[in-house]
N, C-alpha and C positions, 0 to 999 in steps of 0.2 A: 501641507507638506505630507507626501506619502512616506509611509514607514518602509524601511529597507527590508526586503523579504529575508526571512531566516534561511540560512544555508547549512548544508551538511557536507563535510569533507568525506569523499569516498575513495578508499585506496584501490587503485587499479594497477595493472601490470606496468604501466608507464609512469605512474606517480599518483597524484591526487586529483580527482575531479571534484570541483566545488559546485554543488547543485543547490538551487533554491528549492526548499522543501515543498513549496506549493506547486512545483512542476511535476512531482511524482504522482503518477496515477495509481500504480500498485506495485507490489514486490512479490516475486515468486521464488520459493525455496527450491534449491537444486543440490541436495546433500548439504555439504558444509559451505555452499555458495548461495548467493542470491542474485537474481536478475531483477534489475529495477527498470520499470517501464515508465517513460517520460511522456509528457503531453505532446512533444514534437514527433512522436512515433519512433523515437530512438530508445535504445536500452543500454544499460551498463551492467557488466558482470562483476560482482564483488566477492572477495573471499572473506566474507563474514557470515556467521549463522543468522538465520531469520530472527532468532530470539533477541539478538543484539538490537536489531531494528525495532522489534516490538517494544523493548524497554526504552528506547530513545525517541520513538515517534508517537506511540499510542497514548502516552500520558500527557504530553504537551500540545499535540497537534491533532488534527481530525483524521487519525488513522485508526483502523480497527482490524484486529486479527480475526479473519472470518473462517479460517481453515488452517490445518497444520502447514499447508503449502502457501497460503496467501495472507498478505496484509494489504488492505486497500485504503486509499484516501477517500473518505466518504463523500467528499465534495465532487468526486468524479463518478459517482454511482448514478446511472440513468434510470435504473429500474430494479426492483426486487421481485423475483419470481418465486412464488410459493412452491414448496415441495417438502421432502423429508427434512432437509436442512435448507434447501432452496438454492437459488443462484442469484447473483447480481450481474447486471449488464453494465459494463463500464462505458464511458464516453468514447473510448477508442473501438467499441464494438465487441470487445472480448467478454465472454461469459465466464465467471468464476464461481466455483462451487462454494457453498456455505455449509459448514459442518453442523450437525444437529446440536452439538455442545456449544457452538458459538453463535447460533442463530439469535438467541435472546439478547445478547449484548449488542449485536449488529442492529436489531430492530430498535432497541433503546437509543443507540447512537443516532440512528436516522430520525427518530421522533424528536430528538433534541437539536436538530440542525437549525 
């Protein structure tokens, strides 16, 4: 018997979108808003700060804050590219910057996959 995937209700202009957490590839901050990128190449624009998502996703699920602007689902990281902080290549082809301050926690999370 398969476990039901955990879901998260996301407030949008039209109501609530209820999304399976494992469909989220990464989140990108945009001021007081966040754009959530999903595995089906769609995105949802949410009026919540990225810190809210960091508190709700990073502790229980495989999400890692890699930059002030990004939280990524480490299961969707295809490659880590060395650099000052570095970059990650996500499965959707997008490259996300990794800040120097968050590089160590990302590499630790990747080693524990």
